N, C-alpha and C positions, 0 to 999 in steps of 0.2 A: 564543193562536193556535188557530184552528179546524182540526182535522184531519178530512178526509173519510174515512169508512169505505168499504171496497170496495162494500158494499151501497148506500150513499148515492150514490157516484159512478156505479154501474151504473144506479140509478134516474134520476139526473139526465141521464145520456146517453140512456137510453131515451126520456125525456120530450122531450129536445131533438130526437132523430131523428123522433119521432112528430109533431112540429110543423114538419118540413121538408116543405112542401106542393108544392114545385116539383121538376122533374126536369132533370138536366143530364148531359152527357157530359164526360169529361176528355179533352182532346186532348194526347197525349204528345209532348214535344219530342224531335226527333232531328236531328242534323247530318248531312245526307246529300243529295245527292251533292256532290262537289267541283266548284266552278265553274271558269271559264276562268282565274281568278287564283289558283287553288290554295286557295281558302277554302271551308269547308263551307257549304252552303246549308241554312238552317233549314227543317225540315219538321215538321208536326204530324199525327200519326196518331190515328185514333179507334179505340179498342178495342171500341166499340159496347156497352159496359157502362153502362147507365143507372144513375145514382145519385141518391138523394134529396138535395135541397139546399134551402136557404132563401135565396131571391134577394130583394134589395132594390135598387132603382135610385136610390140616393142619390148625387147628384153633390156633391162638396165639394172645396174647396181648403184645403190645410193652413194656409197663411199668406197673407193678403191682400197684394196688390201686390208679390209676390216671385216668383222663378222656382221654382215647386214643381210637383210632379206633381199632376194633377187625377185624381180617381177618378170613374168613371161609375156604379159599382155595388159592392155588397158581397154575398158569398155565404157561407153557413154550410155546412159539410160535416161528415159524421160523423167522430168522433175518430180512427178507424183509417184514414182516407183517406191514401194515400201520394201526395204531390204535390211536384213540382219547381217552383221559382219561374219556370222557363221554359215550363211547361205552359200550356195555355189551357183555358178553360171555355166550353162551348156550352150555353146555356139553351134547352131544347126544349119544356118544359111549364110553365105557371104555373097553380097551383091545379088541377092534373090536367087542364088543357085544352091542346091543342096550340097553340103560338104560332109565329110566324115566328122561326126560330132566330136567336139573336144570339151572336156569338163575342166573348170577352173575353180579354185577356192579363192575367196575374197581375202585380200591382205589389208588389214586395217579397216577403219571406218570409211564409208562413202564420203567423197568430197562433194559438197553441194555448191554449185555455181548459180548464177542468175537464170541459166537456161536449161540446166540438167544436172545429173549426177555423174561422177566419174569414179570408177572402181579400179584399183590396182589388182591384178590377178596373177595367180601362179597355177600352172598346169598340174592337175591331179595325176600322180603316177604311182600311187600305192595300191591300185586295184579297186578302190572304193568308189569308182566313178560310174558304176552301173546302176 
């Protein structure tokens, strides 16, 4: 079994982050305010902290001809990023050029690798992306 040394991990993480050529915002989930039925209304707030990310618009279905979640994209984030599965990701730059922002919801829990986090994403199309 291969054990990573602290120096090897630090080098791998630095390389991974250096190859994240896109920029996004994390939109933090909050349940606020209470609606007429006594239920919290989901709200996503932007802390305006730009973070480097690696965006890929790969659409895929896990199993053909079944009822499964479809993903519209995948994003890589630095290993220390704190994210809740209810948060959203807004991509604002691709290869350091401004693009029309797209907002995605996170599908499932973040997958942690030795050098970063990977999130499966689905495009928000219900009008709650503002």
